[in-house]
C-alpha positions as CSV (number, residue, x, y, z in Angstrom):
1,M,-10.8,-32.9,18.5
2,I,-7.5,-34.2,17.7
3,S,-6.9,-34.6,14.1
4,F,-4.3,-37.5,13.3
5,V,-2.6,-38.6,9.4
6,I,-1.7,-41.5,8.9
7,N,0.4,-42.2,5.4
8,S,-0.7,-39.1,4.3
9,T,1.3,-38.3,0.6
10,T,-1.6,-36.8,-1.4
11,S,-4.5,-34.7,-0.4
12,A,-7.9,-37.0,0.7
13,Q,-10.5,-36.9,-1.7
14,V,-12.9,-37.4,1.8
15,V,-11.8,-36.5,5.1
16,T,-14.3,-37.5,7.8
17,F,-14.8,-36.0,11.8
18,G,-15.9,-38.3,14.3
19,E,-15.6,-40.8,16.3
20,T,-14.0,-44.0,16.2
21,L,-15.3,-46.7,18.3
22,I,-14.3,-50.7,18.6
23,D,-17.2,-52.9,18.3
24,F,-17.4,-56.2,20.0
25,V,-18.8,-59.1,16.9
26,P,-20.0,-62.7,18.4
27,N,-17.8,-65.1,17.1
28,E,-20.1,-67.6,16.4
29,A,-23.2,-67.1,14.2
30,D,-26.5,-67.5,15.0
31,V,-26.8,-67.4,18.7
32,S,-27.7,-64.4,21.2
33,L,-25.0,-62.2,22.4
34,A,-26.0,-63.7,25.5
35,E,-25.2,-66.8,24.1
36,S,-21.6,-66.3,22.6
37,P,-18.9,-67.5,23.9
38,G,-16.1,-65.1,22.6
39,F,-15.6,-62.3,20.9
40,I,-13.8,-60.4,18.0
41,K,-12.5,-56.3,18.3
42,A,-13.1,-54.9,15.5
43,V,-13.2,-51.1,13.9
44,G,-16.6,-49.2,14.1
45,G,-18.3,-46.1,13.8
46,A,-19.6,-44.1,11.0
47,P,-17.1,-41.8,10.3
48,T,-14.0,-44.1,10.0
49,N,-16.2,-47.0,8.3
50,V,-17.0,-44.5,5.3
51,A,-12.8,-43.7,5.6
52,C,-12.1,-47.6,5.6
53,V,-14.5,-47.9,3.1
54,V,-13.2,-44.9,0.5
55,T,-10.2,-46.9,1.2
56,K,-11.0,-50.6,0.4
57,L,-12.2,-49.2,-2.8
58,G,-9.0,-47.2,-4.2
59,G,-9.5,-43.7,-3.0
60,S,-7.8,-41.6,-1.0
61,S,-9.2,-40.8,2.5
62,A,-8.9,-39.2,5.9
63,C,-9.8,-39.3,9.5
64,V,-10.3,-36.5,12.1
65,G,-10.7,-37.2,15.6
66,K,-9.9,-38.7,18.4
67,P,-6.8,-41.0,18.5
68,S,-7.7,-43.2,21.4
69,C,-8.3,-45.6,19.1
70,L,-5.4,-44.8,16.8
71,F,-3.2,-48.4,17.6
72,E,-6.4,-50.7,17.3
73,I,-7.2,-48.7,14.0
74,L,-3.5,-50.0,12.8
75,S,-3.8,-52.9,13.8
76,Y,-6.3,-53.3,10.4
77,G,-3.5,-52.1,8.2
């Protein structure tokens, strides 16, 4: 496992370990997956979701995992 840190100027209050996923979310509500005309890419994976929420709530966080989705994560700010 390779660690990565983005814009780290302080110690993280929360450090998560695990995989980051790309979720494909239907772009239309109230239809089945088979009926959806398209999908939106969203960052997912429980450890990454926790780190993102901690940061959005004003805390500091870091993720440890493989950087295969790193550029996708960076595109979300």
